[in-house]
Backbone as CSV, one residue per row, in Angstrom:
resi,resn,N_x,N_y,N_z,CA_x,CA_y,CA_z,C_x,C_y,C_z
1,MET,-113.480,-204.743,118.551,-113.794,-206.012,119.603,-114.809,-206.655,119.381
2,LEU,-116.118,-205.873,119.585,-117.501,-206.097,119.164,-117.585,-206.206,117.150
3,HIS,-117.224,-205.747,116.507,-117.250,-206.100,115.002,-116.479,-207.059,115.048
4,ASP,-115.480,-207.859,115.713,-114.756,-209.191,115.406,-115.522,-209.964,116.164
5,GLN,-116.674,-209.833,117.394,-117.518,-210.483,117.844,-118.596,-211.292,116.660
6,ALA,-118.568,-209.926,116.010,-120.345,-209.920,115.222,-119.835,-210.504,113.800
7,ALA,-118.463,-210.662,113.671,-117.992,-211.149,111.990,-117.694,-213.298,112.349
8,ALA,-117.268,-213.025,113.574,-117.049,-214.505,114.071,-118.261,-215.102,113.979
9,HIS,-119.450,-214.746,114.553,-120.618,-215.172,114.900,-121.645,-215.496,113.407
10,LEU,-121.662,-214.305,112.382,-121.479,-214.332,111.140,-120.880,-216.010,110.457
11,GLN,-119.106,-216.035,110.376,-119.077,-217.008,109.960,-119.533,-218.303,110.060
12,ARG,-120.127,-218.729,111.821,-120.633,-219.351,112.215,-122.405,-219.887,112.112
13,SER,-122.496,-218.734,111.384,-123.770,-218.598,110.859,-124.635,-218.337,112.090
14,SER,-124.202,-217.627,112.708,-125.212,-217.657,114.298,-125.306,-215.816,114.165
15,LEU,-126.516,-215.792,113.343,-126.895,-214.940,112.293,-127.912,-213.492,113.774
16,PRO,-128.573,-213.995,114.618,-128.701,-213.069,115.618,-127.715,-212.650,116.460
17,GLN,-127.271,-213.807,116.827,-125.824,-213.018,117.889,-125.075,-212.427,117.124
18,ALA,-125.337,-212.318,115.563,-124.032,-211.524,114.318,-124.794,-210.319,114.343
19,GLU,-125.845,-210.262,114.230,-126.879,-208.546,114.263,-126.539,-208.172,115.599
20,LEU,-126.604,-208.589,117.021,-126.899,-208.476,117.690,-125.147,-207.637,117.844
21,PHE,-124.186,-208.324,117.994,-122.576,-207.397,118.089,-122.307,-206.624,116.893
22,ALA,-123.026,-206.723,116.064,-122.859,-205.755,114.274,-123.461,-204.559,114.853
23,ARG,-124.722,-204.140,115.668,-125.473,-203.208,116.425,-124.358,-202.143,117.250
24,GLU,-123.791,-203.312,117.947,-123.399,-202.152,118.753,-122.157,-201.464,118.405
25,ALA,-121.723,-202.690,117.429,-120.288,-202.081,116.809,-120.333,-200.921,116.392
26,LEU,-121.347,-200.735,115.280,-121.645,-199.248,114.954,-121.974,-198.882,115.822
27,LYS,-122.953,-198.582,116.846,-122.857,-197.448,117.671,-121.628,-197.366,118.560
28,GLU,-121.056,-197.750,118.654,-119.587,-197.480,119.485,-118.586,-196.737,118.436
29,ALA,-118.883,-197.191,116.696,-118.169,-196.799,116.026,-118.179,-195.520,115.235
30,GLU,-120.068,-194.874,115.721,-119.790,-194.046,115.037,-120.154,-192.918,115.945
31,LEU,-120.273,-193.408,117.361,-120.031,-192.126,118.510,-118.571,-192.426,118.954
32,SER,-117.495,-192.735,118.664,-116.095,-192.484,119.237,-115.453,-192.242,117.892
33,LEU,-115.811,-192.691,117.025,-115.104,-192.211,115.531,-115.533,-191.709,114.262
34,GLY,-116.990,-191.508,114.472,-117.191,-190.728,113.430,-117.908,-191.783,112.336
35,PRO,-119.028,-191.152,111.848,-120.036,-191.731,110.667,-119.281,-192.087,108.972
36,ASP,-117.761,-192.008,108.973,-117.290,-191.879,107.739,-115.809,-192.791,108.031
37,HIS,-116.009,-193.637,109.222,-114.566,-193.729,109.469,-113.962,-195.575,109.016
38,ARG,-113.115,-195.972,108.674,-113.504,-197.351,108.414,-113.958,-198.649,109.275
39,ALA,-114.228,-198.169,110.979,-114.738,-199.204,111.856,-116.218,-199.075,111.427
40,THR,-116.134,-198.102,111.046,-117.784,-197.783,110.997,-118.728,-198.374,109.779
41,GLU,-117.916,-198.101,108.621,-118.296,-198.548,107.258,-117.841,-200.492,107.396
42,GLN,-117.205,-201.168,108.148,-117.006,-202.451,108.213,-118.492,-202.795,109.003
43,SER,-119.315,-202.000,109.958,-119.689,-202.443,110.632,-121.359,-202.706,109.765
44,LEU,-121.314,-201.336,109.303,-122.410,-201.218,108.347,-122.683,-202.589,107.588
45,SER,-121.448,-202.785,106.890,-121.226,-203.867,106.322,-121.687,-205.240,106.630
46,THR,-120.957,-205.279,107.997,-121.526,-206.539,108.518,-122.910,-206.533,108.989
47,LEU,-123.648,-205.467,110.014,-124.566,-205.305,110.165,-125.961,-205.477,109.079
48,ALA,-125.667,-205.646,107.844,-126.254,-205.201,106.915,-126.876,-206.500,106.201
49,LEU,-125.388,-207.396,106.262,-125.764,-208.754,105.638,-125.920,-209.295,106.446
50,ALA,-125.771,-209.602,107.784,-126.650,-210.367,109.034,-128.035,-210.240,108.595
51,LEU,-128.039,-208.938,108.650,-129.718,-208.823,108.323,-130.744,-209.200,107.282
52,ARG,-129.718,-208.801,106.244,-129.883,-209.673,104.811,-130.014,-211.246,104.827
53,LEU,-129.416,-212.204,105.765,-129.216,-212.871,105.261,-130.374,-213.539,106.214
54,GLN,-131.067,-212.884,107.449,-132.116,-213.434,107.597,-133.259,-213.141,107.065
55,GLY,-133.343,-212.564,106.123,-134.509,-212.078,105.579,-134.910,-210.557,105.885
56,LYS,-134.621,-210.108,106.345,-134.925,-208.600,107.040,-134.271,-207.569,106.003
57,GLN,-134.805,-207.776,105.045,-134.400,-206.964,103.555,-134.918,-205.311,103.539
58,GLU,-135.943,-204.932,104.643,-136.070,-203.973,104.614,-135.540,-202.994,105.685
59,GLU,-134.873,-203.626,106.776,-134.037,-203.033,108.075,-132.728,-202.856,106.919
60,ALA,-132.406,-204.397,106.218,-130.540,-204.096,105.535,-130.826,-202.588,104.440
61,LEU,-131.666,-202.801,103.864,-131.843,-201.638,103.085,-131.328,-199.793,102.913
62,PRO,-132.164,-199.442,104.190,-131.046,-197.916,104.427,-129.590,-198.173,104.774
63,LEU,-129.137,-199.590,105.612,-127.711,-199.339,106.257,-126.962,-199.710,104.827
64,ALA,-127.740,-200.520,104.056,-126.874,-200.649,102.618,-126.251,-199.590,101.765
65,GLN,-127.652,-198.490,101.925,-127.454,-197.388,101.270,-126.394,-196.675,101.688
66,ARG,-126.457,-196.601,103.235,-125.346,-195.988,103.494,-124.004,-196.045,104.015
67,LEU,-124.278,-197.425,103.292,-122.581,-197.975,103.373,-122.226,-197.523,101.373
68,VAL,-122.971,-197.266,100.718,-122.612,-197.382,98.870,-122.156,-195.720,99.500
69,ALA,-122.793,-194.920,100.229,-122.515,-193.549,100.109,-121.325,-193.273,101.356
70,VAL,-120.590,-194.207,102.336,-119.454,-194.198,103.006,-118.291,-194.417,101.980
71,ARG,-118.781,-195.457,100.971,-117.688,-196.119,100.272,-117.138,-194.898,99.189
72,THR,-118.143,-194.561,98.452,-118.325,-193.425,97.449,-117.151,-192.375,97.693
73,ARG,-117.567,-192.151,99.255,-116.406,-190.823,99.687,-115.143,-191.155,99.899
74,HIS,-115.021,-192.609,100.201,-113.741,-192.835,100.701,-113.003,-193.231,99.288
75,TYR,-113.653,-194.353,98.613,-113.107,-195.010,97.245,-113.127,-193.994,96.174
76,GLY,-114.624,-193.455,96.317,-114.664,-192.922,94.624,-115.619,-194.256,94.175
77,VAL,-116.584,-193.784,92.748,-117.673,-194.375,92.364,-117.029,-195.310,91.568
78,ASP,-115.924,-195.613,91.088,-115.428,-196.825,90.119,-114.376,-197.566,91.119
79,ASP,-114.569,-197.870,92.234,-113.687,-198.257,93.072,-114.572,-200.043,93.624
80,PRO,-114.021,-201.090,93.492,-114.543,-202.843,93.354,-115.603,-202.666,94.642
81,ALA,-114.967,-201.749,95.962,-115.592,-201.706,97.326,-116.537,-201.129,97.079
82,THR,-117.045,-200.099,96.233,-118.579,-199.198,95.937,-118.978,-200.150,95.203
83,GLY,-118.581,-201.028,93.860,-119.378,-201.840,92.901,-119.994,-202.689,94.330
84,ILE,-119.534,-203.271,94.834,-119.759,-204.626,95.898,-121.077,-203.999,96.626
85,ALA,-121.019,-202.801,96.862,-122.230,-202.191,98.036,-123.550,-201.861,96.759
86,LEU,-123.393,-201.544,96.178,-124.598,-201.128,95.038,-124.839,-203.210,94.376
87,HIS,-123.821,-203.818,94.558,-124.664,-205.052,94.185,-125.043,-205.254,94.922
88,ASN,-124.845,-205.223,96.522,-125.584,-206.065,97.498,-127.272,-204.854,97.539
89,ILE,-127.206,-203.606,97.738,-128.776,-202.880,97.267,-129.635,-204.015,96.195
90,ALA,-128.630,-204.109,95.440,-129.486,-205.034,94.085,-130.757,-205.961,94.558
91,GLU,-129.456,-206.543,94.952,-129.887,-208.151,95.836,-130.639,-207.904,96.313
92,LEU,-131.274,-206.889,97.303,-131.971,-206.477,98.283,-132.937,-205.754,97.431
93,LEU,-132.947,-205.270,96.780,-134.661,-204.710,95.942,-134.698,-205.900,95.258
94,ILE,-133.830,-206.680,94.488,-134.839,-207.881,93.551,-135.292,-208.692,94.581
95,ALA,-134.994,-209.302,95.606,-135.774,-209.843,97.040,-137.207,-208.912,97.633
96,GLN,-136.882,-207.725,96.945,-138.233,-207.205,97.586,-139.154,-206.840,96.704
97,GLY,-138.844,-207.336,95.332,-139.752,-207.477,93.615,-139.709,-205.592,93.152
98,GLN,-138.021,-205.071,93.946,-138.346,-203.987,93.477,-136.922,-203.686,91.897
99,VAL,-137.856,-204.532,91.094,-136.950,-204.821,89.531,-136.034,-203.967,88.878
100,GLU,-137.125,-203.058,88.984,-135.970,-201.766,87.998,-135.457,-200.974,88.541
101,GLU,-135.445,-200.497,89.681,-134.494,-199.710,90.521,-133.212,-200.798,90.666
102,ALA,-133.298,-201.836,90.919,-132.587,-203.040,91.052,-131.280,-202.942,89.918
103,ALA,-132.316,-202.628,88.591,-131.503,-202.951,87.378,-130.350,-202.088,87.087
104,LYS,-130.847,-200.803,87.559,-129.761,-199.338,87.514,-128.733,-199.713,88.448
105,LEU,-129.150,-200.208,89.765,-127.870,-200.311,90.268,-127.077,-201.446,90.237
106,GLU,-127.221,-202.520,89.722,-126.644,-203.357,89.437,-126.102,-203.243,88.065
107,GLY,-126.581,-202.781,86.982,-125.806,-202.164,86.040,-124.710,-201.224,86.359
108,ARG,-124.889,-200.493,87.279,-123.756,-199.644,87.904,-122.646,-200.282,88.505
109,ALA,-122.779,-201.435,89.248,-121.801,-202.608,89.780,-121.256,-202.904,88.632
110,LEU,-122.137,-203.389,88.004,-121.689,-204.341,87.039,-120.603,-203.421,85.827
111,ALA,-120.457,-202.792,85.569,-119.669,-201.349,84.487,-118.629,-201.306,85.501
112,VAL,-118.530,-201.199,86.925,-117.265,-200.999,87.656,-116.528,-202.559,87.953
113,PHE,-117.226,-203.604,87.871,-116.808,-204.488,88.145,-115.932,-204.925,86.431
114,GLN,-116.592,-204.900,85.590,-116.173,-205.129,84.274,-114.400,-204.185,84.250
115,LYS,-114.764,-203.099,84.171,-113.474,-201.986,84.444,-112.843,-202.261,85.155
116,LYS,-113.350,-202.728,86.751,-111.385,-202.933,87.787,-111.182,-204.473,87.822
117,LEU,-112.766,-205.234,87.310,-111.791,-206.681,87.853,-111.638,-207.566,86.822
118,GLY,-112.241,-207.154,85.763,-112.044,-207.899,84.529,-113.295,-208.731,84.027
119,ALA,-113.674,-209.512,83.009,-114.571,-210.061,82.562,-115.097,-211.337,83.182
120,ASN,-113.353,-211.932,83.816,-113.672,-213.291,84.716,-113.958,-213.093,85.702
121,HIS,-113.839,-212.236,86.463,-113.638,-212.184,87.876,-114.922,-212.723,88.181
122,PHE,-115.214,-213.490,89.480,-116.862,-214.177,90.149,-117.574,-212.905,90.444
123,TYR,-117.130,-211.357,90.720,-117.992,-210.345,91.217,-118.774,-210.150,89.625
124,THR,-117.834,-210.139,88.408,-118.426,-209.471,87.446,-119.725,-210.933,87.035
125,ALA,-119.009,-211.954,87.299,-120.812,-213.235,86.567,-121.568,-212.931,87.988
126,ALA,-121.664,-212.329,88.652,-122.564,-212.588,90.079,-123.077,-211.257,89.357
127,ALA,-122.610,-210.022,89.145,-123.335,-209.421,88.146,-124.499,-209.517,87.187
128,LEU,-123.528,-210.198,86.300,-124.397,-210.707,85.331,-125.023,-211.667,84.982
129,HIS,-125.158,-212.709,86.375,-126.403,-213.394,86.931,-127.376,-212.603,87.447
130,ASN,-127.513,-211.486,88.232,-128.254,-210.521,88.845,-128.949,-209.758,87.314
131,MET,-128.403,-209.449,86.659,-128.788,-208.799,85.780,-130.297,-209.456,84.658
132,GLY,-129.453,-210.965,84.481,-130.397,-211.884,83.949,-131.638,-212.295,84.774
133,ALA,-131.448,-212.556,85.637,-132.601,-212.571,86.936,-133.473,-211.730,86.402
134,ILE,-133.212,-210.499,86.670,-133.890,-208.988,86.678,-134.692,-209.158,85.005
135,LEU,-134.003,-209.570,84.556,-134.593,-209.188,82.856,-135.638,-210.352,82.996
136,LEU,-135.413,-211.497,83.131,-136.080,-213.150,83.690,-137.822,-212.602,84.181
137,LYS,-137.364,-211.764,85.344,-138.524,-211.232,86.115,-139.580,-210.290,85.640
138,GLN,-138.712,-209.523,84.339,-139.220,-208.894,83.674,-139.879,-209.598,82.006
139,GLU,-139.872,-210.441,82.070,-140.514,-211.088,81.366,-139.576,-210.432,79.759
140,LYS,-138.583,-210.574,79.904,-137.129,-210.246,78.662,-136.616,-211.106,78.188
141,TYR,-137.337,-212.278,77.867,-136.321,-213.501,77.914,-135.042,-213.543,76.942
142,GLY,-134.749,-212.688,75.723,-134.047,-212.661,75.015,-132.867,-212.217,75.489
143,GLU,-132.918,-211.080,75.939,-131.861,-210.256,76.776,-131.082,-211.138,78.382
144,ALA,-132.511,-211.939,78.479,-132.272,-212.856,79.908,-131.339,-213.652,79.575
145,GLU,-131.366,-213.984,78.554,-130.523,-215.284,78.232,-129.106,-214.809,77.452
146,LYS,-128.995,-213.340,77.260,-127.686,-213.128,76.615,-126.549,-212.922,77.747
147,TYR,-127.757,-212.167,78.937,-126.786,-211.963,79.901,-126.436,-212.786,80.765
148,LEU,-127.492,-214.233,80.888,-127.280,-215.714,81.796,-125.949,-216.140,80.737
149,ARG,-125.530,-216.115,79.621,-125.000,-216.718,79.232,-123.084,-216.453,79.464
150,ARG,-123.573,-215.129,79.428,-122.446,-214.046,80.069,-121.643,-214.881,81.181
151,ALA,-122.557,-215.014,81.913,-122.679,-214.842,83.192,-122.748,-216.337,83.665
152,LEU,-122.555,-217.229,83.211,-122.020,-219.051,82.894,-121.056,-219.058,82.498
153,ALA,-120.525,-218.513,80.939,-119.249,-218.463,81.024,-118.287,-217.892,81.819
154,ALA,-118.491,-217.055,82.690,-117.684,-215.976,83.267,-117.277,-216.854,84.731
155,LYS,-118.667,-217.539,85.094,-118.588,-218.326,86.892,-117.669,-219.656,86.387
156,GLU,-117.606,-220.190,84.864,-116.773,-220.901,84.659,-115.560,-220.694,84.328
157,ARG,-115.056,-220.127,84.159,-113.653,-219.570,84.534,-113.537,-219.199,85.710
158,ALA,-114.097,-218.659,86.758,-114.211,-217.939,87.622,-114.154,-218.927,88.798
159,LEU,-114.798,-220.311,88.882,-114.961,-221.142,89.624,-114.856,-222.664,89.115
160,LYS,-114.566,-223.281,90.496,-113.931,-224.513,90.722,-115.804,-225.398,89.412
161,PRO,-115.390,-226.669,88.987,-116.173,-227.331,88.165,-117.218,-227.750,89.514
162,GLY,-118.552,-227.928,89.247,-119.155,-227.848,89.899,-119.681,-227.411,91.554
163,HIS,-119.505,-226.155,91.134,-119.411,-224.921,92.104,-120.985,-224.751,92.439
164,LEU,-121.643,-224.531,93.020,-123.720,-224.582,93.232,-124.124,-223.306,92.847
165,SER,-122.931,-222.072,92.783,-123.333,-221.347,91.854,-123.895,-221.351,90.456
166,LEU,-122.800,-222.131,90.008,-123.301,-222.385,88.376,-124.355,-223.029,88.109
167,ALA,-125.004,-224.087,89.413,-126.102,-224.228,89.485,-127.331,-223.505,88.953
168,HIS,-127.340,-222.239,90.015,-128.362,-221.071,89.833,-128.374,-220.722,88.711
169,THR,-127.031,-220.109,88.036,-127.084,-219.572,86.423,-127.832,-220.751,85.633
170,LEU,-127.444,-221.719,85.388,-128.147,-222.850,84.721,-129.334,-222.642,84.683
171,ASP,-129.906,-222.854,85.944,-131.558,-222.639,86.335,-132.243,-222.208,85.609
172,ASN,-131.318,-220.292,85.839,-132.261,-219.564,85.044,-132.558,-219.387,83.423
173,LEU,-130.979,-219.990,83.408,-131.057,-219.719,81.996,-131.729,-220.662,81.029
174,SER,-132.018,-222.018,81.651,-133.312,-223.286,81.455,-134.539,-222.395,81.376
175,ALA,-134.621,-221.331,82.007,-135.714,-221.344,82.663,-136.090,-220.036,81.360
176,ALA,-135.175,-219.411,81.044,-134.970,-218.188,79.777,-135.257,-218.847,78.513
177,LEU,-134.738,-219.997,78.323,-134.960,-221.251,76.802,-136.258,-221.723,76.666
178,ASP,-136.933,-221.638,77.865,-138.109,-223.081,77.880,-139.053,-221.535,77.782
179,ALA,-138.720,-220.481,78.148,-140.257,-219.110,78.174,-139.901,-218.391,76.517
180,GLN,-139.007,-219.159,76.168,-138.764,-218.820,74.771,-139.419,-220.220,73.619
181,GLY,-139.608,-220.937,74.325,-140.204,-222.187,73.276,-139.050,-223.440,73.059
182,ARG,-138.110,-222.862,73.583,-136.471,-224.123,73.444,-136.205,-224.827,74.499
183,GLN,-137.334,-225.729,74.047,-137.450,-226.793,75.707,-136.382,-227.929,75.410
184,ILE,-135.540,-227.907,74.788,-134.269,-228.776,74.317,-133.740,-228.898,74.818
185,GLU,-132.835,-227.513,74.859,-131.756,-226.741,74.997,-132.328,-226.521,76.744
186,ALA,-133.178,-225.595,76.851,-133.791,-225.388,79.105,-133.643,-226.837,79.460
187,GLU,-133.898,-228.127,79.209,-133.494,-229.417,79.377,-132.052,-229.547,79.772
188,GLN,-131.380,-229.543,78.426,-129.870,-230.120,78.491,-129.212,-228.662,80.227
189,TYR,-129.791,-227.369,80.172,-129.437,-226.550,80.910,-129.262,-227.351,82.316
190,LYS,-130.897,-227.991,82.700,-131.517,-228.028,83.481,-130.779,-229.608,84.421
191,ARG,-130.954,-230.470,83.800,-129.801,-231.827,83.863,-128.233,-231.492,84.436
192,ARG,-127.581,-230.340,83.721,-126.431,-230.189,83.828,-126.523,-229.094,85.281
193,ALA,-127.312,-228.597,86.081,-127.617,-227.448,87.232,-128.154,-228.968,87.823
194,ASP,-129.161,-230.046,88.317,-129.437,-231.261,88.830,-128.424,-231.733,88.709
195,THR,-127.253,-231.901,87.916,-126.256,-233.256,88.456,-125.112,-232.499,89.360
196,ILE,-125.522,-231.005,88.937,-123.952,-230.409,90.006,-124.819,-230.260,91.818
197,ARG,-126.097,-230.201,91.616,-126.559,-229.841,92.536,-126.577,-231.254,93.231
198,LYS,-126.641,-232.246,93.031,-126.746,-234.010,93.857,-125.287,-234.487,93.931
199,LYS,-124.349,-233.838,93.050,-122.797,-234.157,93.264,-122.192,-233.278,95.063
200,ALA,-122.704,-231.754,94.922,-123.289,-231.650,96.016,-123.355,-231.571,97.457
201,GLY,-124.618,-232.520,96.877,-125.370,-232.830,98.106,-126.674,-232.012,98.145
202,ALA,-126.813,-231.038,97.808,-127.618,-230.387,97.820,-129.263,-230.325,97.063
């Protein structure tokens, strides 16, 4: 019941309330059912997400790391659920500027998604996008471009036209091209991103 309340608040974007109920749910699950129970896993995931969405990356990180450990024991290293947990840690690390460690974890997540979900799945696209974003931060613009082009192609197959996630990848691809002195190409992708945001009212 506590976890259901947390999830409901999360859906309504009532993040402080989601955090409160998720903390209580996690405490109850650990005491009553143990650290590896499915209910504990769910509460860890929800609490880490609630914290991340509030910008509390430092608090979310150890919970996300515990979630990887739990899912690895439950499902194995090659399961998409474990891949998702790795992907979430990578995003926390990117937000903290720890891009080298983020790249290692995102690379592991990408390998899982490609193997288990295929090249055209959204999670594969999201991992490709993050790899491109990391390389962009590292000023490895040519490598970033390759990942971002793959991410864009995967998102175009996985998502409906005009989805805002496409704009995020287009923006990064534009930045990678601009940094390589290819301003005309960069501007084309930037215009596509701006058009998507305008139509979405963002």
